[in-house]
C-alpha positions in Angstrom: -84.8 -14.2 -17.1 -88.3 -14.5 -14.4 -89.5 -11.3 -15.9 -89.5 -12.5 -19.2 -91.0 -16.0 -18.9 -93.9 -14.1 -16.7 -94.1 -11.7 -19.6 -94.3 -14.2 -22.4 -96.9 -16.2 -21.0 -99.1 -13.3 -19.9 -98.7 -12.4 -23.6 -100.0 -15.8 -24.7 -102.9 -15.9 -22.8 -104.1 -12.7 -23.1 -103.6 -12.9 -26.8 -106.4 -15.8 -27.3 -109.9 -13.9 -28.6 -112.1 -16.5 -26.7 -110.6 -15.7 -23.4 -110.6 -12.0 -24.3 -114.3 -12.1 -24.1 -114.7 -13.9 -20.9 -112.6 -11.4 -19.2 -113.3 -7.8 -17.7 -112.2 -4.9 -19.9 -109.6 -3.5 -17.8 -108.0 -7.0 -18.6 -107.3 -5.5 -22.4 -105.3 -2.4 -21.2 -103.3 -4.9 -19.1 -102.2 -6.3 -22.5 -101.2 -3.1 -24.0 -99.0 -2.5 -20.8 -97.5 -6.7 -20.9 -96.7 -5.9 -24.6 -94.9 -2.2 -23.9 -92.9 -4.1 -21.1 -91.8 -6.6 -23.3 -90.6 -4.5 -26.3 -88.7 -2.5 -23.7 -87.1 -5.8 -22.5 -86.0 -6.7 -25.6 -84.4 -3.6 -26.5 -82.2 -3.6 -23.2 -81.0 -7.0 -24.0 -79.9 -6.0 -27.7 -77.9 -3.4 -26.4 -76.5 -5.2 -23.3 -75.2 -7.5 -26.0 -73.5 -5.3 -27.9 -71.8 -3.6 -25.3 -70.8 -6.9 -23.8 -68.8 -7.6 -27.0 -67.0 -4.2 -27.2 -65.5 -4.7 -23.6 -64.5 -8.6 -24.3 -62.7 -6.9 -27.4 -61.0 -4.4 -25.2 -60.5 -6.7 -22.4 -58.9 -9.6 -24.6 -57.2 -8.4 -27.7 -55.9 -4.8 -27.0 -54.0 -5.6 -23.9 -52.5 -8.6 -25.3 -51.6 -6.9 -28.2 -49.7 -4.1 -26.2 -47.8 -6.6 -24.0 -47.0 -8.4 -27.1 -45.5 -5.5 -28.3 -43.9 -4.5 -25.3 -42.1 -7.9 -24.6 -40.9 -8.1 -28.0 -39.2 -4.4 -27.3 -37.8 -5.9 -24.0 -36.4 -8.7 -25.6 -34.5 -6.8 -28.3 -33.0 -4.7 -25.9 -31.9 -7.3 -23.8 -29.8 -8.5 -26.9 -28.5 -5.5 -27.7 -27.0 -4.7 -24.1 -25.6 -8.1 -24.0 -23.8 -7.7 -27.2 -22.2 -4.4 -26.1 -21.4 -5.8 -22.7 -19.5 -8.6 -24.7 -17.4 -6.0 -26.6 -16.9 -3.5 -24.0 -13.6 -3.3 -22.6 -12.7 -1.7 -19.2 -9.3 0.2 -18.4 -8.7 -3.1 -16.1 -8.6 -5.0 -19.0 -5.6 -3.4 -20.5 -2.1 -5.1 -20.5 -0.2 -4.7 -17.0 2.2 -1.9 -18.7 -0.2 0.0 -20.1 -2.3 0.4 -17.0 0.6 1.2 -15.0 1.7 4.1 -17.5 -2.1 5.5 -17.4 -2.1 5.3 -13.6 1.3 7.1 -13.7 0.2 9.7 -15.8 -3.3 10.2 -13.3 -3.0 13.0 -10.5 -4.2 12.8 -7.1 -7.6 13.6 -7.7 -7.8 11.1 -10.9 -6.4 8.1 -8.8 -8.9 8.7 -5.9 -11.4 8.7 -8.5 -10.9 5.7 -10.2 -9.9 3.9 -7.1 -13.7 4.4 -6.1 -14.5 2.5 -8.8 -14.0 -1.0 -7.5 -11.9 -3.2 -5.4 -9.3 -4.0 -8.0 -9.2 -0.1 -9.0 -8.9 0.7 -5.3 -5.8 -1.8 -4.7 -3.8 -0.7 -8.0 -4.5 3.3 -7.4 -3.4 2.8 -3.4 0.1 1.6 -4.8 2.6 3.4 -2.8 5.1 3.6 -5.8 2.2 6.0 -7.5 1.9 8.2 -4.4 5.3 8.2 -3.4 6.1 10.2 -6.6 3.2 12.5 -5.8 4.7 12.8 -2.3 7.9 14.2 -3.8 6.3 16.6 -6.1 4.0 17.8 -3.3 5.6 17.9 -0.2 9.5 17.0 -0.7 10.7 20.4 -0.6 9.0 21.1 2.7 9.6 17.8 4.3 12.8 15.7 4.8 12.3 12.3 4.1 13.0 10.5 7.3 12.3 13.3 9.5 8.6 12.6 7.7 8.7 8.9 8.0 9.7 9.2 11.8 7.0 11.7 12.4 4.3 9.6 10.6 5.3 6.5 12.5 4.6 8.6 15.6 1.8 10.1 14.3 0.1 6.3 14.1 1.2 5.1 17.5 -0.4 7.8 19.2 -3.4 7.5 17.2 -3.7 4.0 17.9 -3.0 4.5 21.5 -5.9 6.8 21.6 -8.0 5.0 19.9 -7.0 1.8 22.2 -7.4 3.9 25.5 -10.9 5.1 24.6 -9.6 9.0 24.3 -10.2 8.5 20.6 -12.7 6.8 18.4 -11.9 3.3 17.7 -11.5 2.2 14.4 -11.8 5.5 12.9 -9.8 7.2 10.3 -7.5 8.6 13.0 -6.4 4.9 13.8 -6.7 3.7 10.6 -7.1 6.7 7.7 -9.5 6.3 5.2 -10.0 7.7 2.1 -10.5 11.4 2.8 -9.8 14.8 2.0 -11.5 18.2 2.6 -11.1 18.8 -0.9 -14.2 17.9 -3.0 -12.6 15.8 -5.6 -11.7 13.2 -2.8 -15.4 12.6 -1.5 -16.2 10.1 -3.9 -12.9 8.1 -2.4 -14.0 8.5 1.0 -17.7 7.0 -0.2 -15.6 4.0 -1.6 -13.7 3.5 1.7 -16.9 3.2 3.8 -18.1 0.5 1.6 -15.1 -1.3 0.7 -12.7 -1.1 3.2 -10.0 1.1 4.8 -6.7 2.0 3.7 -3.1 0.6 5.2 -2.5 3.0 7.5 1.1 2.7 6.8 1.1 3.5 2.9 1.8 6.4 1.3 -1.4 7.6 0.1 -2.8 7.5 3.8 0.2 10.0 4.7 -0.7 12.0 1.4 -4.2 12.2 2.4 -3.2 12.8 6.0 -1.0 16.0 4.9 -4.0 17.3 2.8 -6.6 17.1 5.3 -4.4 19.0 8.2 -4.4 16.0 10.6 -0.8 15.3 10.4 1.5 17.8 11.9 5.1 17.2 10.2 8.3 18.5 11.0 9.8 21.1 8.8 11.4 24.9 9.6 10.1 28.2 9.4 11.9 31.4 7.5 11.5 34.6 9.7 8.9 33.0 12.5 6.4 35.0 14.2 5.1 36.6 10.9 8.7 38.0 10.1 8.9 39.5 13.7 12.2 41.8 13.5 13.7 39.8 16.3 13.6 36.9 14.1 14.9 38.4 10.7 17.0 36.0 9.0 16.3 33.2 11.0 14.9 29.8 10.8 13.3 27.6 13.2 12.1 24.5 13.3 8.6 23.3 13.8 5.3 21.4 13.3 3.3 22.0 10.7 0.0 21.2 9.1 -1.6 22.3 6.2 -4.7 24.2 6.0 -6.6 23.7 2.1 -9.0 26.5 2.5 -6.5 29.1 2.7 -3.4 26.9 0.9 -1.3 27.8 4.0 0.3 26.4 7.0 0.0 26.4 10.7 3.1 26.1 12.9 3.5 25.4 16.1 6.9 26.1 17.8 9.0 24.4 20.5 8.3 25.6 24.0 11.0 28.6 24.8 12.0 28.1 28.3 9.0 28.4 30.6 6.7 29.7 27.3 4.2 27.3 26.1 4.3 26.3 22.8 3.8 29.5 20.0 1.3 28.7 17.2 1.5 31.3 14.0 -0.8 30.7 11.0 -0.9 32.1 7.6 2.4 30.4 6.6 3.0 30.7 3.0 5.0 27.9 1.0 7.5 30.1 0.2 8.5 30.3 3.9 8.8 27.0 4.7 11.8 24.5 3.8 12.9 20.8 4.8 15.6 20.6 7.3 18.6 20.5 5.8 20.0 18.3 8.6 18.9 16.2 10.8 20.0 17.6 14.1 16.9 18.3 17.2 16.3 22.0 17.9 18.2 21.1 21.2 21.2 19.6 20.2 24.5 21.2 18.8 25.5 20.6 15.5 28.2 19.1 14.8 30.5 21.3 12.3 32.3 19.3 9.7 32.9 22.7 7.3 35.3 25.0 9.6 38.5 23.9 7.8 37.0 25.1 4.6 35.6 28.3 5.5 37.0 31.1 3.7 36.2 35.2 3.4 33.1 35.3 1.0 31.4 31.8 1.7 27.9 31.8 3.1 27.0 30.2 6.1 24.2 29.2 9.0 24.8 29.1 12.3 22.8 27.9 15.5 21.7 30.4 18.1 19.8 30.6 20.6 18.8 33.5 23.3 19.8 30.9 26.5 20.3 27.7 27.3 16.4 26.5 27.7 15.6 27.9 24.2 15.7 25.7 20.9 18.4 26.6 18.0 17.4 28.6 15.5 19.6 28.8 12.2 20.8 31.9 11.0 22.0 33.7 8.0 25.6 35.1 7.6 28.8 35.4 5.7 32.6 34.6 6.6 34.5 37.9 6.9 38.1 39.0 7.0 39.8 39.1 10.9 40.7 42.3 12.0 44.2 42.7 11.0 43.4 41.7 7.2 43.0 44.6 4.9 40.9 42.2 2.8 42.8 42.5 -0.2 42.6 39.0 -1.8 46.5 38.9 -2.9 47.5 39.0 0.7 44.8 37.6 2.8 45.8 35.0 5.2 42.3 34.6 7.0 41.5 30.8 5.4 44.7 29.5 7.4 44.3 31.3 10.7 42.7 29.2 13.3 40.0 32.0 14.1 37.2 32.7 11.6 35.3 35.8 11.7 31.5 35.4 10.9 29.3 38.8 9.9 25.6 39.0 10.1 25.2 42.4 7.7 21.5 42.5 8.5 22.7 44.5 11.8 24.2 48.1 12.2 27.6 47.9 12.5 27.3 48.9 16.1 24.9 46.5 17.0 26.3 42.9 19.5 25.1 40.7 16.8 26.9 42.3 14.1 30.1 39.8 14.1 31.2 36.7 16.3 34.6 34.6 15.9 34.8 30.9 16.4 37.7 28.4 16.4 38.7 26.0 13.9 40.1 23.3 16.0 38.0 23.9 19.2 34.8 24.8 18.3 31.7 24.4 20.7 28.8 26.4 22.0 30.3 30.1 22.9 28.3 33.0 24.2 26.6 34.3 27.1 23.1 35.0 28.4 23.4 38.4 27.3 24.4 38.2 23.9 23.2 34.3 23.3 24.7 31.3 22.2 26.1 30.3 19.1 26.6 26.6 18.1 27.6 24.8 15.1 28.1 26.0 11.5 27.0 24.4 8.3 28.3 25.9 4.8 25.7 26.9 2.2 27.2 25.4 -1.0 23.5 25.5 -2.8 22.9 28.7 -5.2 19.3 28.1 -4.3 19.4 28.1 -0.3 21.5 31.4 -0.7 19.4 32.7 -3.1 16.5 32.8 -0.9 18.2 34.1 2.1 18.6 36.9 -0.2 15.2 37.1 -0.9 14.4 37.6 2.5 16.6 40.5 3.3 15.0 43.1 5.3 14.5 46.4 3.9 15.9 48.3 6.9 19.0 47.5 8.8 18.2 46.2 12.1 19.7 47.2 15.0 
């Protein structure tokens, strides 16, 4: 602005003809320079004013329109979302009976996935009545309910003791099982447990997941132990087992034999397992309550062990005819005799384990350190049990 005023004043003074005659000649050249400077200054001023209006329009008008459109779009979307949320109905909003029917149809994977949704879903999906059915379907054939319950309580007590003494991880899944499983379909449940709390340790769901993970060794019996060793053909022994989800097989831990340490066997398939049919511990003599009912042709299992320091195993056999009986059904009186003949036809006729006799009235453990000791007897009445033994029959006669 100062430059513009000086230039204008100089132009007025030099434009007067009287003053121009009194000044030197170089002043005229200066007057021409001033005129050119004024012209250039005017052009720049006009161009700046034009650009200023464009900038103001861009800053003021265009962003405002853009913001107005975006705000209107957000408002409309929010209204739509609120309407949809108001109309939406979740599974948990269903009536109690309908919801229970849906949950009862879900497999374990589905229950674990749904349990990770929220606290309410977790409580419902962890109900014992849902998981007890899955326990029975999945594990009922290889686990006796009473033995499994006792084993689970013992496992929990041992885990709490280890955690309390510092030998375990305090507050870990060992002391109070979280929702976990090595299978990928339990990962969502495991993450949810970390956020929302722990599963009750004594729940059916916790027991099921502990079985699937292989942490819980449960009591069961194994046919033809030690991978079908010839010395254990057609026998069934007590063991502690755990599941291997990678191979879908089991690891077995057998009780110590005398001075031998506990033997471990791997790769046991489901078909070689069964739930213990009686509650008799492996080292105790089973009370035989079927002796008066035994007749030739009946299928039986009898306890047998190598010596007093070994646990019993259950061995398959049949009731035979006494030596003085011809085997003719019309004249057979074996069922009324005090002595019962037991036969183990998987052995050769000259084997020391081919036959043995027991007393109906005064049966107790009988045998010696050479041939082993025979214990209690149970009569097989279930066709499935008999069929299982027949499937395990060896391809060659044993000596």
